[in-house]
Structure formats: structure tokens, C-alpha cells
C-alpha positions in Angstrom: 32.9 35.9 134.3 30.6 38.8 135.1 30.4 40.5 138.6 27.3 39.7 140.6 24.8 42.7 140.7 25.0 45.0 143.6 22.1 45.5 146.1 21.2 48.7 144.4 21.1 47.0 141.1 18.9 44.2 142.3 16.5 46.9 144.0 16.3 48.7 140.6 15.7 45.4 138.8 13.0 44.4 141.3 11.2 47.7 140.9 11.2 47.5 137.1 10.0 43.9 137.2 7.1 45.0 139.5 6.3 47.6 136.9 6.4 45.0 134.2 4.0 42.7 136.2 1.5 45.6 136.5 1.7 46.5 132.9 1.2 42.8 132.0 -2.0 42.8 134.2 -3.0 46.2 132.5 -2.6 44.5 129.0 -4.8 41.5 130.1 -7.4 43.8 131.6 -7.4 46.0 128.6 -8.4 42.8 126.7 -11.2 42.0 129.0 -12.4 45.7 128.8 -12.5 45.5 125.0 -14.1 42.1 124.8 -16.8 43.0 127.3 -17.7 46.2 125.4 -16.7 48.3 128.3 -14.1 50.6 126.8 -16.4 53.4 126.0 -18.5 53.5 129.1 -16.6 56.4 130.6 -17.0 59.3 128.2 -14.7 61.8 129.7 -11.0 61.9 130.9 -10.1 63.4 134.2 -6.6 62.2 135.0 -6.7 63.5 138.7 -10.4 63.7 139.7 -11.3 60.7 137.8 -9.4 58.5 140.3 -12.7 58.3 142.2 -15.7 56.5 140.8 -19.2 58.1 141.2 -19.9 58.1 144.9 -23.7 58.8 145.0 -26.8 57.9 143.0 -26.7 61.4 141.5 -23.1 60.7 140.4 -24.1 57.5 138.8 -27.0 59.1 137.0 -24.8 61.8 135.6 -22.3 59.2 134.3 -25.1 57.2 132.9 -26.6 60.1 131.2 -23.3 60.9 129.5 -23.0 57.4 128.3 -26.6 57.5 127.0 -25.6 60.4 124.8 -22.9 58.4 123.2 -23.0 56.5 119.8 -22.5 53.2 121.6 -25.5 53.4 123.7 -27.7 54.9 120.9 -26.7 52.2 118.3 -25.6 49.2 120.3 -26.8 49.3 124.0 -30.1 51.3 123.8 -32.3 50.2 126.7 -29.4 49.2 129.0 -30.2 49.3 132.7 -28.2 51.2 135.3 -27.1 47.9 136.8 -25.7 46.7 133.4 -24.0 50.1 133.0 -22.3 49.7 136.3 -20.8 46.5 135.2 -19.2 47.9 132.0 -18.2 51.0 133.9 -16.4 49.0 136.5 -14.3 47.2 133.9 -13.1 50.5 132.3 -12.7 52.2 135.7 -10.5 49.4 136.9 -8.4 49.6 133.7 -7.8 53.3 134.2 -7.1 53.0 138.0 -4.6 50.3 137.3 -2.9 52.7 134.6 -2.8 55.4 137.2 -1.2 53.0 139.8 1.4 52.0 137.3 2.3 55.6 136.8 2.8 56.1 140.5 4.7 52.9 141.0 7.1 54.0 138.2 7.4 57.7 138.9 7.7 57.8 142.8 10.5 55.1 143.1 12.3 56.8 140.2 12.4 60.1 142.0 13.5 58.4 145.1 16.3 56.4 143.5 17.4 59.5 141.5 17.5 61.7 144.7 19.6 58.9 146.5 22.0 58.7 143.7 21.3 55.1 143.1 20.6 55.2 139.3 23.8 54.5 137.2 24.4 57.2 134.5 23.8 54.8 131.7 20.2 54.3 132.8 19.2 57.9 133.4 18.1 58.7 129.9 16.4 55.3 129.2 14.4 55.7 132.5 13.5 59.3 131.7 12.4 58.2 128.2 10.2 55.5 129.8 8.6 58.2 132.0 7.9 60.2 129.0 6.4 57.2 127.1 4.3 56.4 130.0 2.8 60.0 130.0 2.3 59.6 126.2 0.5 56.3 126.7 -1.9 57.9 129.2 -2.9 60.4 126.6 -3.0 57.7 123.8 -5.5 55.7 125.9 -7.9 58.7 125.9 -7.1 59.4 122.3 -8.2 55.9 121.4 -11.4 56.1 123.5 -12.3 59.4 122.0 -12.4 57.9 118.5 -15.4 55.8 119.6 -17.4 58.7 120.9 -18.2 60.4 117.8 -20.1 58.5 115.1 -19.0 54.9 115.0 -19.5 53.0 118.3 -16.1 51.4 118.4 -12.5 52.8 118.8 -10.3 53.3 115.7 -8.2 50.1 115.0 -5.3 52.4 114.2 -5.4 54.0 117.6 -6.1 50.7 119.3 -2.9 49.3 117.5 -0.9 52.4 118.5 -2.0 52.1 122.1 -1.2 48.3 122.4 2.1 48.8 120.5 3.3 51.5 122.8 2.4 49.5 126.0 4.6 46.6 124.7 7.4 48.9 123.8 7.4 50.3 127.3 7.1 46.7 128.7 9.9 45.5 126.5 12.3 48.3 127.5 11.6 47.8 131.2 12.1 44.1 131.0 15.4 44.4 129.1 16.8 47.0 131.6 15.9 44.7 134.4 17.6 41.7 132.8 20.7 43.8 132.2 20.8 44.8 136.0 20.3 41.2 137.2 22.4 39.5 134.6 24.9 41.9 133.1 25.9 41.1 129.4 29.7 41.0 128.4 30.9 43.8 126.3 32.6 41.3 124.0 29.8 38.8 124.1 29.0 36.6 121.2 25.3 35.9 120.4 25.5 32.6 118.5 21.8 32.8 117.5 21.4 36.4 118.0 21.0 37.3 114.4 18.2 34.8 114.2 16.4 36.1 117.2 16.5 39.6 116.1 14.4 38.9 113.0 12.2 36.9 115.2 11.7 39.9 117.4 10.6 41.9 114.4 8.3 39.1 113.1 6.6 38.7 116.5 6.2 42.5 116.7 4.3 42.5 113.4 2.2 39.6 114.4 1.2 41.4 117.5 0.5 44.6 115.6 -1.9 42.7 113.2 -3.5 41.0 116.2 -4.3 44.5 117.4 -5.9 45.2 114.0 -7.8 41.9 114.3 -9.2 43.0 117.6 -10.0 46.5 116.5 -12.0 45.2 113.5 -13.5 42.3 115.5 -12.0 40.1 112.7 -11.8 37.2 115.1 -15.5 36.8 114.8 -15.3 35.8 111.2 -13.6 32.8 109.5 -13.7 30.8 112.7 -12.1 27.8 111.2 -8.4 26.7 111.0 -6.3 26.2 109.0 -8.7 27.0 106.2 -10.8 30.3 105.9 -14.2 29.6 104.6 -12.9 26.2 103.3 -10.1 27.9 101.3 -6.4 28.7 102.0 -6.8 32.2 100.6 -10.3 33.5 101.3 -12.4 35.4 98.8 -12.4 39.3 99.0 -8.8 39.5 100.2 -8.0 42.7 98.2 -11.3 44.3 97.4 -10.7 47.7 99.0 -9.3 50.6 97.3 -6.6 51.9 97.5 -4.9 48.6 98.0 -3.0 49.4 101.1 -6.2 49.8 103.1 -6.8 46.0 102.8 -4.0 45.3 105.3 -5.6 47.5 107.9 -9.3 47.7 107.2 -10.4 44.5 105.4 -11.3 41.9 108.0 -10.3 39.0 105.7 -6.8 40.4 104.9 -6.2 41.4 108.5 -6.9 37.9 109.9 -5.1 36.4 107.0 -2.0 38.5 107.6 -2.1 37.8 111.3 -2.3 34.0 110.7 0.6 34.2 108.2 2.8 36.3 110.7 1.9 34.0 113.6 2.7 30.8 111.6 6.0 32.5 110.5 7.0 33.2 114.0 6.1 29.6 115.0 8.3 28.2 112.2 11.2 30.5 112.8 11.2 29.5 116.6 11.3 25.8 115.6 14.2 26.5 113.4 16.2 28.4 116.1 15.3 25.8 118.7 16.7 23.0 116.6 19.8 25.0 115.8 20.2 25.7 119.6 20.3 22.0 120.4 23.4 21.6 118.2 25.3 24.3 120.0 27.3 24.1 123.2 25.1 26.6 125.1 25.1 27.0 128.8 22.3 25.6 130.9 20.4 28.8 131.3 20.8 29.6 127.5 19.4 26.2 126.6 16.5 26.8 129.1 15.9 30.0 127.4 15.2 28.3 124.0 13.1 25.7 125.6 10.9 28.4 127.2 10.8 30.2 123.9 9.5 27.1 122.1 7.0 26.3 124.9 5.5 29.8 125.0 5.3 30.0 121.2 3.5 26.7 121.0 1.2 27.7 123.8 0.4 31.0 122.3 -0.3 29.5 118.9 -2.7 26.9 120.3 -4.4 29.4 122.5 -4.9 31.6 119.3 -6.4 28.8 117.4 -8.7 27.9 120.3 -9.8 31.5 120.7 -10.6 31.7 117.0 -12.6 28.4 116.9 -14.7 29.4 119.9 -15.5 32.9 118.6 -13.3 34.9 120.9 -14.7 34.3 124.4 -13.6 36.9 126.9 -11.3 34.5 129.0 -9.5 33.1 126.0 -9.2 36.4 124.2 -7.7 38.2 127.2 -5.4 35.1 127.7 -4.2 35.4 124.1 -3.5 39.0 124.5 -1.5 38.4 127.7 0.3 35.5 125.9 1.6 37.9 123.4 3.5 39.7 126.4 4.7 36.4 127.8 6.1 35.5 124.3 7.7 38.9 124.0 9.3 38.3 127.3 10.6 34.9 126.2 12.2 36.2 123.0 13.9 39.0 125.0 15.2 36.7 127.6 16.7 34.4 125.0 18.2 37.3 123.1 19.8 38.6 126.4 21.1 35.3 127.5 22.9 34.7 124.3 24.7 38.0 124.9 26.2 36.4 128.1 28.1 33.7 126.1 31.9 34.0 126.5 33.6 35.6 123.3 35.9 32.7 123.0 33.0 30.4 122.0 32.6 32.4 118.8 35.6 30.9 116.8 35.1 27.3 117.4 31.4 27.7 116.4 32.3 29.6 113.2 34.8 27.1 112.3 32.2 24.3 112.5 29.8 26.4 110.5 26.9 26.2 112.9 26.6 29.8 113.8 23.4 31.4 112.6 24.2 33.8 109.8 
């Protein structure tokens, strides 16, 4: 049996989970910002003074003049009114403000816990690493926006994928640390299905990465049928770009096809692991973790299909992006709970030949 978490450990876990909740909201709001075409409405980056929006008509006019000089206004939104500009500005401003809030909610308690000596030595470097990643993510957000302020009125799909991936790395580490504080794993623990969940985590990460490229290329606006793409299992033009490697990142057909394959592979692997889990003498919480994993995977798959068939409406698109975070949480929770299994379960399971290899 493991010892119950101390009060300080519960406080640390609560703080990290609050940060996870804010980051989840930030990912969803980022999806809304992208789908409403709001991400390029603020054409400068002022980490401190940018906390406040324009406070006067003159300030709004100056912000609007900067936007009217951008490629997006010139090529996409020419003739936009001030009232329409304020709407897209509001989405992007809210996204940046929430990002700043997350930075404060992480950094200020971190400093307080540190000064009070309440951070265990094993967590000091991981938490400092998260702080560094958060600062890098702030810059990465501007680096992404800047790519759409030059010639082409959209952000670079490569930078968008990097921005989302880094956000999910930060989320995953915070969530894993919080789980470890609330439900400590045993040093000699045996993860009966762990070697199946680790490839699942990699497969899910790749599916999310290619989902980011789908978003960056707006590839969800084409081939809006399922399971076929333009009446075919393998669409035409899948590998027409040169050099060949560009197709996986810049060809809308290949990018969407790759995302579909990875998503379906994720679903199939989850089904296999869930069926295997039913045959193992798992604890109630471990069994619940696999039920949650299956439910979230099915929900995310159905949400993705619905989003595609309806030509990516804002609400469904943002929900699908948030669903990726929920599914990531479910995989991490299942992997963590398997590590809490008593080591003595290992041998009977191996002897029966049902441990995942």
C-alpha cells in the first residue's frame, strides 16, 4: 500500500491541475481564434503593455490601421468595418490574456511554494523546466503569428504544429506530476498493459500533430466525406509534391489522409487494449481508467467525423481540439494507474500469458 498524499502534496497537485484547466481552456480558445480568422488581428507583441486593449477611439483606430496594413486585410478582409475588427480582435486578445494569466498562475505559486520549502527535491527541476517551456511557448505564439504577417495571410502550418505540440507537452507533464502527487506510483510497480499504452501515447501524439497540420492547411475544408475521400479509399494527388517528404506536411490530401490513418489506428489500438484489460484482474480504478479511455477515444473519433462532414464549424472544430487534450489525459491516467498495481500481480499474469508484450 502507498502512503496517502500529504497536505502539501495535495496543494501542489491542486495548483498543477488548476494550471491544466487553464491550459485546456487556452487550447480550446486557440481553436476558436483560428477558426474565426482572428489570430492575425493583433499585429504586434507587447508582453507587458499588451495586457490592456485599446482604451480609446484613437487607440482602436491605431490598432485597426496596423491590421489594415497586414496581408490578411489586404487579401482576405478588405473592406472590414471597425465593429467587425473589434470582434476578431476580441478573440485574439482573450487568447493572449488567458496565456498571460496562465503564466501568473504558474509562476507566482511556484515562487511561493519554493520559498516556503514545500516543493520536494524530485520536483524542482521538472517545475523549473515547465517554467522555461512556458516562456518558450509565449515566444512561440508570437513566432507563429508573425509568419502570417509577411506575404501569405495565414500562419505557417509548421509553426502552428509546434505551438500546439509544445502546449500539449506542457499540459502532459503538469498532469502527470499532479497524478504522481495525488496517487503515488510504487517503485516496484508492474504495468500489465503499460507496454501497450506507451505506443498508444506515441500514436496519439502523431495523430494530434497531423491534426495541427490539417488545421494549418485548412485541410478539413476538403474531402468532407467519410470513410471515403472523393469516393476513393486513397485519393488522387496523394504524392504529387516534390520532394516527396513535403506531401506529409504541405499536401492537403496527404495530410488529411495521414491524420485519418493515425486516428483510426489510435482507435483500433485502444479497442485492443480495452479488450485485453477486461481479461486481467485489475483494480476498480484501473478498470475505470480503461473504460474512460475507450469512451473518450470513441467520442473524439465521432466528433472528428462530425466536424469533417459539417465543413468544420467553429463550435465542433474547437471541441475536437479540446477533445485531443481530454484523450491525452485519459491515456496518461490509464498509464499512471497501471503503475500502481502491486508487483506481485506480475508473475501470475505472465504465467497465464496475458500480459501485453
